[in-house]
C-alpha positions in Angstrom: 0.0 0.0 0.0 2.9 2.4 0.9 4.5 1.7 -2.5 1.3 2.7 -4.4 1.0 5.9 -2.4 4.6 6.7 -3.0 4.3 6.0 -6.7 1.1 8.2 -6.9 2.9 11.1 -5.1 5.9 10.9 -7.4 3.6 10.8 -10.5 1.7 13.9 -9.3 5.1 15.7 -8.8 6.2 14.8 -12.3 2.9 16.1 -13.7 3.2 19.3 -11.7 6.8 19.9 -12.9 5.8 19.2 -16.5 3.0 21.7 -16.2 5.3 24.2 -14.6 7.8 23.9 -17.3 5.1 23.9 -20.0 5.9 20.5 -21.5 2.2 20.1 -22.3 1.6 23.5 -23.9 3.3 25.0 -26.9 2.3 28.6 -25.9 5.1 31.0 -24.9 4.9 32.6 -21.5 6.3 35.9 -22.7 3.7 38.6 -22.6 2.6 40.2 -25.8 3.7 43.9 -25.8 1.5 46.5 -27.4 3.7 48.5 -29.8 1.5 51.6 -30.1 2.5 54.5 -27.9 -0.5 56.1 -26.2 -0.5 59.8 -25.4 -2.7 62.1 -23.4 -5.0 63.5 -24.4 -6.1 60.8 -26.8 -5.6 61.8 -30.5 -7.9 59.1 -31.8 -11.2 60.3 -33.2 -13.0 57.2 -32.0 -13.3 58.5 -28.5 -14.8 62.0 -29.2 -18.0 61.1 -27.4 -16.2 60.6 -24.1 -15.7 63.4 -21.6 -12.1 64.0 -20.7 -11.5 64.1 -16.9 -11.1 67.6 -15.6 -8.0 68.7 -13.6 -9.1 68.9 -9.9 -9.1 72.4 -8.4 -6.1 73.0 -6.2 -5.9 75.1 -3.1 -2.7 76.7 -1.9 -2.1 76.2 1.8 0.6 76.1 4.5 1.5 72.7 5.9 2.9 71.6 9.2 3.1 68.4 11.2 1.6 67.4 14.5 2.1 64.6 17.0 -0.8 62.8 18.8 -0.1 64.3 22.2 -2.2 66.4 24.5 -0.2 69.7 24.1 -0.7 69.5 20.3 -4.3 68.2 20.3 -7.0 67.9 23.0 -7.3 65.7 26.0 -7.9 62.6 23.7 -4.8 62.7 21.4 -5.4 59.3 19.9 -9.0 60.0 18.7 -9.5 62.4 15.8 -12.3 64.8 15.4 -14.3 62.3 13.2 -13.8 59.5 15.8 -11.1 57.6 14.1 -8.5 56.0 16.4 -4.8 56.6 15.8 -2.3 53.8 15.9 -0.1 54.6 18.9 2.9 52.7 17.6 3.0 54.2 14.1 0.7 57.2 13.6 2.4 58.1 10.3 1.2 55.0 8.5 -2.4 56.3 8.5 -1.6 59.2 6.2 -4.2 61.4 7.9 -4.3 65.1 8.1 -6.1 67.8 10.0 -7.4 70.8 8.0 -8.0 74.4 9.3 -11.6 75.1 10.0 -12.0 77.6 7.1 -11.3 74.6 4.7 -13.8 72.2 6.4 -17.4 72.0 5.2 -18.8 72.3 8.8 -17.5 75.9 8.8 -18.2 76.8 5.2 -15.2 75.2 3.4 -15.1 72.6 0.7 -13.5 69.6 2.5 -15.2 67.0 4.7 -14.1 64.2 7.0 -13.1 61.2 4.9 -12.1 63.2 1.8 -9.0 62.1 0.0 -6.5 64.9 -0.8 -3.5 64.9 -3.1 -0.8 67.0 -1.3 2.3 68.3 -3.2 5.0 70.8 -2.4 6.4 69.4 0.8 8.9 66.6 0.1 9.2 63.3 -1.7 8.5 61.4 1.5 5.4 63.5 2.6 3.8 64.3 -0.8 0.9 62.0 -1.7 -2.6 61.1 -0.8 -4.0 61.8 2.7 -7.4 61.5 4.3 -9.1 64.3 6.2 -9.7 63.0 9.7 -9.2 66.0 12.0 -9.6 69.8 12.3 -7.2 72.3 13.6 -7.5 75.1 16.2 -9.8 78.0 15.1 -6.8 80.4 15.0 -5.3 78.5 12.0 -6.4 79.5 8.4 -5.6 78.0 5.0 -3.4 75.3 6.7 -3.1 71.5 6.9 -1.4 69.5 9.6 0.1 66.1 8.8 -0.1 63.4 11.4 3.2 61.8 12.3 4.7 60.1 15.3 7.4 61.5 17.7 9.8 58.7 16.5 9.5 59.8 12.9 11.7 62.9 13.5 9.9 65.0 11.0 9.6 68.8 11.6 8.7 71.7 9.4 6.4 74.3 8.2 6.0 74.6 4.4 4.4 77.4 2.4 2.8 77.2 -1.0 1.7 73.6 -0.6 -0.9 72.5 -3.1 -3.9 70.3 -2.2 -6.6 68.9 -4.4 -9.6 66.8 -3.5 -9.8 63.5 -5.3 -13.2 62.2 -6.2 
């Protein structure tokens, strides 16, 4: 009985290896590459009935960083204004930001909690997509605060930072 099981196992291994090395198929595994170079906007007349996406409106703001600690937030530093909980070990991984109240829809702005923003003009490490999860003190205007941890050793205040809401 053992010999039959051993023979069956070896046969299944041979079949698996043969399939892996394509002994049973004559097709090549190299992908077919499209030779046509595509540009933007499309120059082809076939797509004239489609609307081209519009460039999102950008807002110029100042940017700074903040740490989840009571002297930079409120008495609950690991809970944002929308109720999200911050990872205590690695706050930066969330890629969350706080916006000044003049930018938030609750106070007449265009941004809301949960909006994804494209941020550029800070640095290669910090530029990118962030989610609005918090608001800043009322004395701040036209500004965003990027959530980072104390261990990240990132400090700074940047002017002329561009933000755009992603749909």
